[in-house]
N, C-alpha and C positions, 0 to 999 in steps of 0.2 A: 054415770062412768058406761060404760056399756062391757056383758061380758066376753073374757077373749078365750074363744072356747076350742082356737089347738095350740096350746107350744109350739115355737120351733125347736123342737129336739132335735136331733140329727144322729144317727147313731156313729161313732165313730170309726174310721178306716174305709168309710164310703163319698163315693161322690156325689156337691152337691149338684140337679138341676135346677131350684130354683130354694127360696125360701122354706118348703113345704115335703120335698120331694124332693131322694134324692135317689143312688141303685148302687149297689157295691156289685160290683163283678167282678167273681169266682175263677175261674181257670178252668172251672164246669160248668157253672152255672149263675145267670145274672140276676139277683132279686129287686127291686123297685120298695120302696120304704116314702107310707103316708105319715110325715112326723118320726114316732118310731115303728109304726105298722104296717109289714112285711104288709103287700097287695095285689104283685105282682111277680110272677116269678120263668122264666124259662134255662134252655141250653144257651149256655157260651156263643156253640157258634151253631143258633135257629133264627137266620135272620128273617125267616118266617113270619114267628112270631116274636121276633123285635119288634115288625113292624105296624103289627097289630096289637100294641101296649103301646106303643110311639104317639100310634095317630089315638087309641081310644084316650089319652091323655092331655094330645093337645086337646080332642074335641068337646072333655069332657070339660075346659076350661084348668085344669088341672095344671097343664106347665104350657109354652108359646114352641111358635112354631124353632124362634130364636137362640131356647134353650138345646133342646136338643138335633140342632145345628151345631152349636158352641162344647156342648159336653162330647155325643158320640165323632161327627166328623164327619157325619153324613151327607147328600147331595141335597139341596133346595128341592128337586125337582122331584129326588127320591120322596123325602115328607110329604107333598103336595101329591104327590098321585095317590098314596097310600091312604091319603086322609077322603082323598074324597072318596076310591076303594070301599072309603068305610062307612064314606053319609049316603052312597047309592046299593051297593050292594053288600050291606053288616059282616058282622067278623067272617060271615063263611066264607064269601070273598074272596080269598085270603086262599081258600082253603082250598078254589074250584077247577078243575082240568081244565085246561085248556081246550075253546071244542075245537072244532078242526082240524087237532093234529094230526100232522096225515105220520102215517108209520114208519119205523127205518127202512131206507131203502139203502144203508151207505151201511150202516151196523144190521145185517145180516145174522143170522146165529150163529155161524161157524165164527164172525168178527166178533162178537160181544163176548165168544167164549174162548178169544186169542187177550179180548184186554183182558181181561176177567184174574188169567192167568199172571197176566205181565203187573196190574196193578198186587198182585199178589205176592210177585217175588220184590218188590219194592219199588219201579222203575218209576219215572217221575211221568207225567200227563205229555208234555209234547214229545216226551222218548217213543208212549206207545203209539201216540197218534201216526209219528210217522215208520213205528214197525209195523199197523197192520192197515195205513192207508188212507186214513183221515183226519181229518182237521185239527186243528187242537176242541174250536170250540166242538163240535160235533159230540166229542169226547165229552167233551167237562158239562154238556145239556143232559146227556146220558147218567152221568154220576148220579144229575140234581135229581133227574124222573125215579131214578133208586134202580133204571136200568141194569149199571153197573154199582158196584159195594164196592167204596175204595175201602184199603183197609185200617183203620186208627195208626195214628203211630203211639212210640213207646213214650207219649205225653205227658200223663198221668203218671211213670215215675221221675219226668224226669225236673232236674232240683229249681227252685226258681234263687232268684239274688237274692229275698232274702231269707232263704233256709242257709245258702251256702255262708252266709255272713257271721252266720250261727253258729256252723261248724265251724270256719275257717276261725272264729273270734275262741271257740274253743280249744282248735289245737293248740293255742298258743301258750296256755298254759304246759304241754308234752314239748316238741322239739323248733317249735317257731307256730306263726302263722299260717294258714294255711297247710300247714305241711299235714298233711291226710296219708300219704304212701309211710307207711311208720317203717316198716321189711326195708322195704326198697330201701330206702334213704339209710336205715340202719347194715344194709349188705355192703352200699354204694361209700357210705365213711371206714369202713375198714378192709376195701379192696376188693371184696364176692364176688360181685355185682360190677359187668363195667358199662356206666351209666344207664339207667330208666329206660324204659319202652315207653313211646309213647302211647295210650290209652285214652280213647274221650272218653266222655257221660253226657248222657244226655242232660242237657243244659236250657233253657229258655231266658232268657234277655240280656245275654254276656256282652257286660260293653264294647264298643269297639270290635264285636264280633265283625265287621262289614269290612276288615282287613284282611281276616280270610281273601277277601274275595282277589287281591294282590299276589294272590302265594303263585296262581300259576306263573304272570306274567314274572317272575323273582326267578324261580326257577330256570325260564327260559332264557333270561338276561344273567342266567349265569350266577348266582346266590351261593353250590353250595357246589361248581363245576372248578375241580381241581382245591378244591378245602380241608381234604383231607389228607395228605401226601405235603402240597406247601405251608399248608399253616402248623403250630405244635398242639402237640394235645394236649387234650385237658382229659386228667382224668377226677373220678366221682360223677355223681350222681346226673349232672348238664352233660352230656354231647358236645360236639364241636356244631351238631346243625342247629342244633336245640339256643346254644346260645345266637347262632348265625339268625338264625331265623325270627330272635330276639328281637335283637342290634337291624334288622329290615322292620319291622315292625313297628319298632319307636318311630326310625327313618321317617312313617309312612302317616302313621300317628300324630304326628310332629312333636314328640316328646324328643327333647333335643338334646338334650344330656342325660346321662345315666340317674346325677341324681336327683335328675325331677320324675323317675321310677318311686321315689318315695310318697308323692300322689298321688300316686294308683294302687288298685285294693294287688296284690301277687298271686291270688288266689282268680282273678277274675283275668287275668292274664295270662295267666297258664294253663287256664284252659284254653285259650287258644294253639296252644302247642304240647294239647296233648296230657299234660302233668298238672301234680298237684299246686303248684306254682312256681310263678319263675325266681330268678337267681335272685337274694338281697343284692343292696348295690355294691358292699363289699366286696360279694361272692360276685360280680360280674366284672367289676373290675377285675379284679384278681385272674380270673378267665381269659377279658381281655389282652391283659397283659403275658400270662398264655397260650395261647393262639401267636400274638407279636415279637414271641421268644427269637431270637439267631433271626430276625431279619425276617421272618415270616410271612406279614402284613405286606413288606416291599412284593416279597416273591409272589408272593401272589395274588398282588395289582398289575402286575408284568406280565402273567398268565394271563387279564384279563382282557388286557388291554390287547391281545392275540388271540383271545378265543373271540375277544367284538369283533375285530377287523380281518378274521376270517369267516366269522357270520355274515356279515352282510360286504361282499367289497367296491360292489358300488359309491358304498356311502364315502370309502376312503379314499378316493379317487379325489377328490378335493377336501384340502384339512384344515382350518380353522386352530393358529393358535393367537396366545394374546396371556399375557401376565396380567396375575393382579394379586394386591399387597394383599397381605393376615395385618392389621394390624394388632399390634401387644403392649398391654397398656399396666405389663408387671411389676412384679421389682426383683425377677429369678434372676433373668441380665440382663444388661446394654445392649438388645441388638444393634445392631447398625439404625442411620435411618436414611428414608426416601421417598419420595415423592408418592403420596399418593392420591390420585387425581379428584375423588369423588369424595374428595378432603380440603381440596386443593389448601392442604401442607406435608409437609415431611415430617412422617413420623418415623419411631422406633415398627420396627416388624419382618415378615419376614416375605416372601417375591414365590409368589407359587405360576409358575410356566404349565397351562393347558394346555393337551391338544382333543377340539371337538369338533362335530364333522357336522353339516347344512346345518343340519334343524339343531345343533347346539348338546345333542346325545357328545358324555365329552368320552374318551378315549381311555388316557393315565392322565397321569399330573407331575411335574418336573419340581422339584424343593429346593430353593434357592435361600441359601441363609447371609453365603456372600452373593450379590448380584454380581458377576460382571455384566448383564442386559443382557437380551433379547438375541439382539445377534450372536454369541457366546453362544447361551443357551439350544439355541439351533442348529449349530455350526460341532458345538461340543455334546451333544446328550440327548434330541432330535433327532433328530436327522439320523442320528448312525444304525438310532432304536427305531425306526420308520421306514430305512432301509432294508432292517430281521424281517421285521413287523407287517407290513404294511402287503395286503392278499390281488388278484391278478398283475402283479405288473408286468410289463411287456417285456419281448427275452434280448433277448442281447443283438439278434435276428430284424428284431420286429426294429429294435431304436438304429439300425443298418440301416434298413428300406425306409426309412422314414427319418428323416432329418429332422426335421417339425417335432415329436412324437417325441413325449416328456412324461414322467414313471406316475409320477401326482405330483397334486400341484398342491405350492403351502401358497394361505392369503392370509397376511398378518396387517398392522395397522403400521404407520409412518416411525413409530419405533426401530422397524426392518427393514428401515430404505435405507441403500448400500448398493451401487452399483459392482460398487467389485468384491460382495455378496452373491448379488444379483449372477456372474461371470460365473463366480467359485461352481456355483450349486449350477448353472446350467452344463458346463465344459461339463468340470467333474465330474456329476451324478446323473444330469438330463431331469434333472427337476422342476420345477418350474412355481415363479415366485408373482405374486400379487400382491398386491399394496399403495397409495394412495401417491402420489408426484409430492414430492416434497418440497420440491421447486418449479413445478410449470411454467411454460412462457405468456406467453400474452394472451388476452381471450383467444379463441375465436371469429367468426361469422359463423352470427346468428346463421346463416344460413347452409351452413355445414350441415347441421342436425336436422335429423329427420324421423320423427315416430315411427315408435317398433314398440312391438309386444310382445313382453319378456312373461316369462313363467319361472317369479321364486320359490326358493327352498322348502317352502308349505303349500303348494300347490296354487296359490292365485298368482291374475292372469294379470296387470301393471299393463299402461300406458308412458312411456321413454324416449326420451329425446337424446337418442346415442347421436354421435362421431368418432368418427375415428383415423389416427393417424402414427407414421412411424415418429420416430423422435430419439437420439439423441442425446441418450442419459448417461452424462459423469463427463469426467477430466483422464484427461493423459493415457494411462493405460485400461485406466479401468471406465473408454467410456466405451458405451453396446449401447446397439440398435434394438431397441424393443416399443414394444405395440403402448398406444396412448391410447387410450378408450377417455370421452370424455364424455359425459351427463349435463344437460339444461336444466335449468327447474326454474322453477316460470315468475318467481322472483328475480332471473339473467342470473345465477350463478354462476358455473360451471366447475362442480362436478371433474379433480381427475385422477385418474385410475393410471397406474404405468404393468407392465405384466411380464415374463419370459413365455408363456401359453402364446403357441402357435397355429395349434391345429382346429380351433372352435370359432363359431364369428364374437361378430365383439358385440352381439346379444346374447350369446350367454355369455362374457366374460361378463358384464357391467352387474347381474341379478348375484351372480357370486361374490364379489367385490361387495356387493351391498349388503348380501346377508350376513354379510360381519356384524350385524347386527346380534345375531342368536345367539352369539357368543356376549354378550354384554347381557341379552335378558336373561343369560343363563347364572351370570355370575351374582342380579342380581338378586336373582330367584332363589336359588342354594342359599347367597342368604339368607332371604326372608324365613323362606320353608326349612330348608336341612339348615342350619346356622356353621355353614361350612369354616365359618374365623373364630368358634369358640372352643377351647381348649382343653382337649381331651383329661391331660396328666400336668400334673404341677413339678418343674422335677430339669436339668441341664446336661449337658454331657460334653466337654474338651471337645474340640478340632483334632486331627490327629497334623504332628508340626510340620510337616510339610504341606499344607493347604496358603491356598496364596491369596492372601487379602490384601489391599488397599494400604499405601504408609499412611500412618494420620500424619506424618511430617507432610510428605509431601502435598494430601488434602490439605492443611494449616497451609502449607506457598501457595498453593491453585486459586481459595480463598481468596489473601490476604492477593493475589496476582490480579484477582479480577476486580479487589475490591481499587485497586489504582485504575485497572484501565478506566472502570467507570465512572472516577473522578479523575482524571485525565479530560475525556471525553468529554465528559461539562463543564472542566474553564475550558478547551480548544474552544468550544458553541460561543462560549459569554465573551470570551476572548475577540473571535469571529461578531459578534453581532457589535457588540464594546466597535470597532471598527464600525459599523454601515452606519450605524448613531454619530460617530464624529464628524462626517466627513459631512452631514446636511448641518452644522456649525461652525464651522470655522471663521471664522470672522466672533462668537463670542469668546472672548484671553479670558474669562476665569471661568465656565464650564472647559474650554479645554486645556486648563491645568488640573480643574477633579476630574477630567477624561484622562492625562499622563497618572496620573496618581493611579487611579483604578485598574489604567491600559499592564502599569509595570509594576501592580500589584500582582495581578493575576500571571502576566509573566515570570517573576519568579516561583512564584506558587506553580507553575507551570515545569519547568525547569527542575523546583524538588520532587515533584513526582514524577518525571520523568525520571529522574537519577536514579528514587527508590523501586519506579515501576524495572530498570532495567538490573539493579541487584536481588529480584524477586526474580525474575526471571534464571540467573544464574544460577543459585538454589537450584531454582527448580530440575534444571537441564543436569544437579553434581548429586539431585536425591533421587533414589530406584522411587519409583509411583509404584509396584507389589515388592513385598517382603513375606518369607514363612510368618504362618505360627507363631512359632517361636522367636523371630525376632519382635518377635513383636514385646512395652510391655506392660507390664503388670497389667501397670491404672485402662491400656485401651484395651487387654483381653476381654473377649465374651465368649459366651459362648452357647449351643444350638439346646432349642425346646427337643424334648425327648421325642422324638418320632413312632412309636409305636404306636399302641393306642388313637394318635390320630390317623393315621394311618390304615390302620382298620374301619376305622371310620365311614375315610372319605371312603373308600369303594365301597362299603355299604351305602352310602350314605347315593353315591351313580350309581350304583345297582335299582336302587329304589327311583332313583332322577329315572335313566334308561325303562323300570317299570313302567312309574306313573306315563311317560311318553308313549310309550305303546296301549296304553287303556287307553289313551284319549285320544288317540288316532281313531280306538277302534266306536269314537263318541259323537267326533264328530260331524254333521250331518247339516243340512240346506238349514236349522235353524239352533245349533248348536256350533260353536267355532272354538278354535283348543284354549281361552281363557273360560269358556260357559264350561266344557267340560276336566278341565285340574278343576273349577270349584268341583262339580260334579261329586268329581273320587274326591275331595280330599270330603266333603261333608260322607261319603256313603261307609271312607274308611275307619268313620267314628262310627259309623250307625251301629244301634245294638246286632245283635240276632241272637239266633236257635243254633245251640247245634244239636244234629240230635244225629248218635251214629246207627247203625244197622251192621254191628258186623257177620249176618248171615248172610246177606247178600255182596262185603265188603263194600260199605260203601257208607259218607259220611253226609246227611243234608246238609246243611249251611240255608238256614229261613235269615232271609236278612226283612226288615221293617222296612216296612215302606218309607219314600222322600216323602215332606211338607205338601211338595205341589204334580199332580198327574203326572204332567209331560218331566218329571226328572225320570216319576218312575217308568214310567216308556222310555227313557232314554236305557234303567241301570237292567231291565228286561233285556232288552237289545244286545246288552252287556254280556248278563247269565249266561245267557245262549251261545253266549261266543266262546268263554268260558266254558264253559259245560260239556260244548263235542271234544275239547281239545281232554278234554278226562285226564285228570290232573292225579294223582299218586300225591299225599299226604310223607313225605320222604320221611321216616323209617317204619312205615305198613304196611300192605297191599289195603286200601281201601284209596279210595278213589272219591274227590270233593261231589256235589253235587247243587250248587244252588240255586237255588226258588226267591219269591220277593215274597214277603209275606205283608196281604193292605187290609185295609181298617176295619168296619164292617160295613163300609158306603158303596166300597167295592171286591167288586171278586176277586179272591184269590191272583196274584198269576205265580205263574210256575211254568218256569224253561230247567231243559236239559235238553242232554246230550242231541 
């Protein structure tokens, strides 16, 4: 039996390179072991020694190239280049100065002095490069060569996730898990301290730290706009902006309910908001109730709708309106049934009518537990609000000077098709309407259509076959001449739309109508990623006694009438069919008698159903269709689900969606479309990050860990560069955020700055 020379003993806490070689990667030093014996060691950030050690291990046969690639994530070309240098020049080749290096012609002594001064003040590399007028690569090379000295950040005192877990667990014996600010919490409990101050601590590897990149976009989209004035007041340790920032971060990190916070370390989430920990689930629910009290959430949502419309007047020229049913499966109350198109069933729920722009960004939502339909909601709730809030509406003189000019355009689906409504909106308010033609006439000749290049709302240019004609829509006093535009598809189908928008050409109208799918995409995305259909609280409230509802007796009579009409229609068709069959067999006496019997029976049934139908119609005329809530019988009454927390969360989710959409716009490029940009952001928001505050320079450095692909890192670097230009201050502090990307050992850290 051969003698085993080396036992495969691996020290605890190290990373295995293979069965005999392992590495312990500390914060300051990396140590390589052969079995349990250390054989190499170098500083954690010494890339040159890393290449020396790994190339020696490969050259001696202690490990293979693929082991180094797998463990350290470096590039194959870098490993091959280091191994070739070791074999040709030896270890000394890694430390030789480059021959033929030119003396610095750009970084003169004066420039070096200015750059060194800015480095000492804590400015990031690209910011210094812009200030002194050199490229980022030139500055990076000067730092690597030692001509510039970059001060060490306080990473030695920064806590790791393991050390924070120990401290948070020990605090559980006192005030609770991660409650390390005992004095501030005690003062807040006695009402002496009006909320905890934001104080960041040096932390490494904070989970979901990448969501801090969304803060500039969240603030730009109104996360704190009017919140202190319109929402209810909260007392204690957590302030209003603490709660709103936490809820927004939850939405972007896809923590869809407050209950799901139990699955995340509260102390780690607290580091993102500058506190020791975030609010516990019960505390957070109580704070949300306090913010929503006295209809505060509804007032804040209305204020934000006006804020968004005034901030972008061009986006409100064309508004998209559609209903979305939130299905309710609970037992608190029996909500009315309504048809859910995505389920193809009639289910109990609440209808929300959303108003969005052409790219799907929401402005506001109108909740209807008792759904009067799209037309009534437009007439009574949406249009009056838009007339007051839409910015950039033409004046009365401009409307009088141009008889084809409209205030703004409403786009909706066939549910809103009504010539009477079109006439009312145009004659009364000068509002243009656009929808699909519900009753289009015969197909137009194909030679009517011509190919046009049109621009969609997302900037994409496509080719459509379009044609336009005038069309008389409706009958009687509701008849109205409208523009009818049709699109001819490759299959030969003609999609027809009608509109009272008379100014723009039909090549502009068509893409506006077909962009309505952006709202359907919005609903699907919000259900999947932001959970807009989930309940936020359990409970109900009664309707006012004067609320108009559909009379259950009228609904039952209407259902019975429709059933009788269907039965009567079937038997009349059967009666006509029997008459046609008999005409071919008049000479057959047996079949004739059988035919007479069937026909007599059908005729008797028809007469009975006609009599019953006349009776149902008479009862239906005598029964009122709508009654007040007080007139409902107790068995027919239902209640409204509590709207407070739901409306608050829906508003925060709208802000989060708008913020994510704005950030995705910064990532879109030749190789990155909108879907890929959103995917990149979803990964970025849950990526770990290092938070390194610099109180002297009033800066919080947020160092994002690198993504899994170099292409993703390049896109993120561009995004962070744009974010740094905003120089956003963290709410409640005088410190602005500076973002940078932390790369692995295989690539130079990419740093960006304002």
